[in-house]
Every structure is written in structure tokens, then in C-alpha cells.
N, C-alpha and C positions, 0 to 999 in steps of 0.2 A: 452928786457928792457921796463919797464913800463914808459909811458910818461904822462898818465892821470889816476888819482885815485879819487874815492869818498869815503867819510867816513860818515856813518850814515846820508846820504843825504835824505832829504824829500823835495818834490817839489809840487807845486800847485798854487792856485790863492788866494791872500789875506792870510787868515789863514786856508783855506780849503786844506787839504793834498790830492793830487791826487794819488801820489805814495810815499811811505815812506820807510825808512831804506834801501836805495839803496847802494849796493856795486858794484863798477865798477873798473876794472883794465884793462886799454887799453895799449897794447904793440906795439912797433914798428914792422912793417912787418906783421900786421894782420888786418883782417876785423872782427869787432865785430858788430853783428846785433841785434837790438831790434825787437821782434815780440810780438804780442798781439792783442786782439780784438779792434775794433774801440772804441775810448774813453778811452782806458786803461791807457794812459798817456805817450806814447812813445815820442810824439812831445814835451810834457811838460818837460820831462827829458832833451832832446836835447837843448831846448831853455834855460833851466836853466844852462846847461853846458856852453852855449854861452853867458850867462849873459843877455840874452834878457828878461828873467823872473827872479825875485828875488827869490832865494831859501828860503824855510821856515826854514830849520835847516840843520845842518851838514856842511861838508866841501868838497871843490873840489880842487884838487892839480894838478898842471902842473909841472912835473919833481920835485916832492916833495916840491914845493912851493905853499902855499895857494893862490888861485886866487885873493882873496880879497886884497892881499898885492902886487899884480903885476899891474903895470900901464897899462891902456888900449892899448896904442900904442905897448907895448911889447906883450900883449896878441894877438894882431892882427898879430904879427910875428910868433906866435906859433900855432894858430888855424884859419882855414878857413872853410867856410860853404856853403852848397847849401841847401836852405830851400824850402818848398812847396809853400810859398806865391809867387804869380806872381808879379814881380816888373814891373813898367811901366815908365822907364826913358824917359822923353820927349826929343826929338831932339837929341838922342844919337845913334851913330852907334854901331854895335856889337863890333867892335874893341875898341871903347871907354868904353863900359861896361866892357870888359875884362881888359882894362888898369886900371880901378878903383881898381882892386885887388892889384896893385902895390903902391897904395897911402901910405901905412905905411912906404914905403921906399923912398918917394920923398923928395926933399928939401923943404925949407920953402915956395917956390913959387908953389909947387905942380907940378914941371916939371919933366918929365921922361927923364933920360939919354938914350943914344943910347943902352947901355948895358941892361937897364931895358926894353926898347922897344923890344929888342931881346927876352927877357923872355916872353913877351906878344905873339909875333909871334910863338914861340915854343909851348906855351900852346894851341894856336888855332890850330896849325898843329896837335898836339897830339890828339885832340878830333875831328879833321876833319871839322873845320869850318873856315879855313883860307880864303876861297873864300867869306865869309860874312863880312869881316873886315869893308867894307865901306857901308854895307847895314844897313838901319835903323832897330834898335832893334824891333820896333813896326811892322815891315813888315815880320818877320820870323815866322815859325811854332812853335808849342809848343815843339816839339822834338828838333828843332834847338836852341830854347831858353834854354832848359835844358842843352844842351851841351855847350852853350856859358857861362852859369853860372858855369858849371864845369871848363871850361877853366879859368874863373875869379878866382876860388878858387885855381886852380893849380898854376897860376902865382903869387899868394900871397906867394908861396914858404914857406909853413908851414910844421911842422912835423905831425900835427893832422888835419884830414879832417872830418868834421861833415856833414852828409847828411840826410835830412828828406824826406823819400819816394822819392828818386831820380828817380825812374822809373815811377812815376805818369805822366800822359798825353802822354806816349810813346807807340808806337806800339811794337810788340814783337821783331822785328828786332832791333829797337833802344834801347829797354831794354837790350838785350844781348850785343849790341855794347857798351853801356855805362858801363855795369858791366865788360866787357873785359878790358876797359880802366882803370877802378878802380883797377882791379887785376894787370894789368901791372904796374901801379903806385906803388902799394904796393911792388911788387917784385923788381922793378928797383930802386925806390927811398927810399925804406924802410919806407914808410909812415905808420902811424897808422890811421885806418879808423873806425869810429863809425857811424852807420846809422840805420834808421828804414826802414822796408819793410813790405808791405802787402802780397806780393806774396810769399807764403811759399815754392814753388818749387824753386824760385830764391834764397831765403834765404838758403835753403839746399845746393845749388850748390856753392854759392859765399862765405859763411861765414866760418871763422876759428873757431869762437865761437859764441854762440847765448845766449841772455838773454831774458827770457820769462817774460812779464809783465802781471800779473794776480792778481785779488783780492787785488788791491791797493799796491802791493809789487813787487819787482823784485824776482819772485818766484823760478826761476831755471836758472842756467847758465851751459852751457856745449858745447861740440862739436855737430855738426849736427847729428852725429851718436847716441849720447847720448840723444839728445832732441827728435828726430823723431823716437821714438820707443815706444812700449806699447800703452797705451790708452791716454797718457797725452795731445797731441795736440788736439784730438777730444774733450777732456774735457774742455780745456780752450776756445775753440771756440764754445762750445755748440752744437757739432755735434754728430750724432750717430756713434759709433765706426766703424761699418761695412761700413759706407758710405765714410770713409776716407782711402786712400791708402798711407801708410807710406813710401813705396818704392819710389813712384814718387811724393809724396806730392800733391795729387789731390783728389778731392771730387766728388762723384756722386750725382745726384738728387735722390729724394725719390722714392723708389720702388713702383710698382703698387700693390694695395691691392686686396685681394681675393684669392680664390683657383686657382692654376695654370691651365691655359687654353691650353697652348702650352708646349711641352717638347722639349728642345734643346739638341741634342747630342753634347757634348763638343769636342773641339779639333781644334779651329781656332781663327780667329780675334774677338775682342770684339764688333765690330760694330753692330752685330745682336742684342745684349742685349740692347744696347742703343736705337736701332730702336724700339724694343718692349716696352721699357720704354716710349718713346715718344708717342707711340700709346696707352699707358695705358693698355697693355695686361699683366696680371700676368703669369709668366712662371716658369718652373722647368728646372734644368740643371743637366746632369750627363753623364758619370761618369768623373769628372774633377780632375786632380792632383792639389794639393795645392801649387805647385811651378811654375805653368804656368803663363804666362803674362796675360791671360784672367781671371784668378781666382779672383783678387781684384774686377774687374767689376762685375763678377758673384756674388760674396759674397755680394756686395752692392745692386744689383738689382733683383736677383732671389728670388722668393717666397720659393722655396725648392731647396736644393742642395744635390747631392750625391757625396762625395769626396773620393779621394784615397790619401794615404800618398805619399810624394815626392819620385820619383825613384822606386816606387813599382808597379808591374804589377796590372792592375785592377783585383780585386778578383771576384770570383763567387758570393760572398755575396753582393758585391756592385752592380753587374749586376742585381741580383734578386730584390734589393731595387729599382733600376732604372726602371725595367720593371713594377713593381707594381704601381709606380707613373705615368709612361708613359701611361699605359692603361686607366688611369682615365682622361687623357687629350684628347681634341677633335682632335688635330693634332700634328705632330712631324716635327721638322726642323733639318736637318743634318748640323752641322757647322764644320764637320771634313772632310777635303779633302783626307787625307791619314791616315790609321790606321797602327800604328807602333807596336813595340814589347811591349811597356808598356801599350798601350791602345787598343790592338788588340781585346779584348773582347767587346769593344764598338760596334764592327761590328754586334754583336748579336742584339743590339738595333735597328740598321738600318734595318737589315733583318726582324725583327719582325714588324717594322713600315711599311715596304713595303708589307709584306704579309697581314697585316690587313687593308691596305689602309689609314693609318694615315699620311703617309709622305706628306709634304707640301713644295712647292718651296718657297725660301726666297723672291723672287720677288713678291709674292702674298701679302706680309705684307704691 
């Protein structure tokens, strides 16, 4: 069921359009993530949905009602938010900050009933900050602040949750913890979540659907499987295609330039390739199967590569190509601990390197 829609929405500042002709359909029980380069307009879209910015044109609907015709107190019961701006409430405890999420439901005196205070406690317990209830908000870490603000949004008890870069300021442990909480909320409370993320690997893991903001438009919408394929992500972030691994949504640094000085016999962990890159040593690799876990790193960092098709035995032709390149290098590193059925011919490379005295220990790098 769709709970939030936009129609020909254009957003920006004053009359300047940052992102135009935006179509969003947010459904209950899903996480919809905006991705795009810095300055592409992700935060501008979210702020416009929250009415923190005045939209330039188009319409935003909540449950098929135009937001412009809904009173603000009612909107506050439909949408809650966690934004990137750091708030600095003076003389407020963490519990009081979370309580402020219940203000749309208070009486005229702004007093919370026992039932509403229970909602506050439950929200703080859900994100694991109940022990901070009486601690000054100004005395907690960035990660704790982010979870407290999430608790505030949760106890607002809305159907729609808007988050702008919720993993900012968090270490990897707390990033995953926060996203696990979000996923749990979506599954258990059937919430609709729309957020922006910079971390592509996290967007790939957490999102049901993704909207790509590029060239001042919402350029593409799809599942993570649809978005993270082909050359598209590398293009919108201005990266070289070979430097980006679509399987794990990670990027490698620039490969060393020049003719290969070292030859690496493939078949192990990718650590050695990154070590060579850090030392700025151009290298060649072979023979490597295109479906191995080390292949994306090799593809990004090696000057020359001799490959074999997935699940095919290394061919004599590939070995000949590898030997030709290997003999031009000053030394050889063996990255293969065990030669199996598919890469058994790579043992020829090791034997040749040992006979010619080219073999080099990895610890020497």
C-alpha cells in the first residue's frame, strides 16, 4: 500500500531547481533509499517532503491527500524524521529529547500521560539507550545522539519515517546496529521508510528499492539487483568501471602505472594486490578465473591480467600468455597455496619461476 507519493515534484532553493520531475511511490513495509553524488539533491528532496523547504512545483501526497491541505499537527502524526543537522537542546536530558516526539499527542498543557511515557520508554529500549534517559543530551557521543534521535522519531508513532544520512557520525558497529533496528521496525510495525545514504554497500544491503539522483533528476528507480549492475553506478559517481566492484559495492584506489614489474600467480587472498598498490608497484596477474573473490580487486589494480572463464580448467593457451608476460617481469610472487583441478596448470608458472630464480617471498614487499 502506497502511503506517500510525489507528482512532477521539483525541489530546490528559491527558483533554482536542484532536482526536477521527481516521482516517488513509498509503500508500507519497505525501505526506499536515495543515492547519488554529493550535492545531487538527496537532502533537498527529503527536506521538501518534510516541508522544511518550500517545493518549487508539483505535489506531495500522504495517503492520497495533498500535503498542502493537511494541517501541520496531522502531518506530525503521519511523518517523523531523523535529519543530519546536529541539534543542541540546552539543559535537556536524553529522555526529554525523546519525549519531544510525543508532543503532537499531548494535551493543551503539553503534559504526557503515563501511557505516552510508556511509549517513550519502549522507543528508548528498542534502540538501546534506556540507560541514558537522565543523562544530559550534550554529554553523549555522536552515535548515541543518532540513536536517541531515532528513538524520538519512533515514539512519534508515525507510518512514515524519513532519515537523512542516518549512518553519518557512526562507526561500522553502530551503522549496522542502526540499520538492523530500522529493518526490524519495517518488518514488525509495517513502517514506510525513505532515507538517503552515502554508503553504497549499506544501501545495497538494506534497501527494498533505490532511487538514483543524477543530472538534476531522479534518473533511475529499481531494486538493488537492478541498480547495482552494469556500468551505471560507476558512471553516476564518476569512477572508472574497473575500479568498482558491483558485487560488494566497493571501490579500489587507482592502479600503479607503468609496465608490470612483478608477476603474481593467482589463487589466494586479495591482500597482496592492495599491498603492491600501496607500494606503487605495477604488476601482472595470471591465470585467474573470472568468478573468484580476488578477481574484482585484480581487475581494478593489475596492469595486465590473464583470465580464464568461470568453472573452466586453465588452458594451455592461457598459460603460454602468462609465461610470456611473467618472463618480462623482474620477479614472481606465488599467491596460490593449493593448486586444484581447475587451476592445476598454474603450477607450471610456479615451477618456471623457481627454475629461473624469479620467485620472490611476499614478506619482501
